Steps between C-alpha positions, in 0.01 A plus 500: 500500500628845420567764762204726401250217556651420837462864601139506378415185694672642810268800463201265457601322822524829690160617377346163581621437856820689564621855549291682244610838373132593458350436844375177648549203268212286382525222757538731799185678381309174451626352828353802682149409382267245655310285249180698550667829399697340216177357352293817536383655175390814686786693341534793263595249229202270561718195538701361786865503600480121472391534137795731432731249670354218288579711194863538617516126567360408161767696314778344705354163399463623139868602483619175660281306257631697201851400608399135542544511878143493633526134605540572875185717478283234336221441529429873517237518776345841432289656225718627215461851367472860604340604828305179554334432837663251735327161514477505882574777748560354845801597710652158420447561126672839531797348681527223239471747214780722631727197542427393142564857378842493669574165333389631162722805535800279579424265208454790259820673613701180468351440155612842380842478663563154350343557159700430190522763227282274286229483767508879538473541122195272475189679383194542722240444226214704646727794574715473185801575720800297609503374859791736575262796458314406817811498723514880554125500551531236774735733687234772523176301502477436876601859578223635280238275657606557860450872436158416358407291805623768740298773325175319420344528845534141623309482829739477792818558303536841651243601753453872557673632811267576787471870575 
């Protein structure tokens, strides 16, 4: 793997669950939410933080799959797509989901870091782009969506201070 991709994946790691340059990383934001708040669609966006997190998860899976490395994530246990509702929303489901999201991030990062030039040059048919085009996007994707979650009015994420 070339140095620029390593740096991009280091950035992706920081924005996912490390020392983000942009505020709290995705997992620290999600870990602060109980299942009830994460599943609430009473937000400015009209969908839940859990749905946003499922979206982030899906594209980690998508990238790993495009690089032929999705095996450890199979069978994929969640609905595929953009901003889909979680299949179940108990506290145990939330805990299990976050653990799977951490696994998916690790699998995706390893897939990118270990990808051959040929795998990175492979075309994603629906996008008409090579796999390598999604690597910079992966580095910013979680950061974008954590900002979305933090600004969409998730109940309990930041309670108003008592006066």
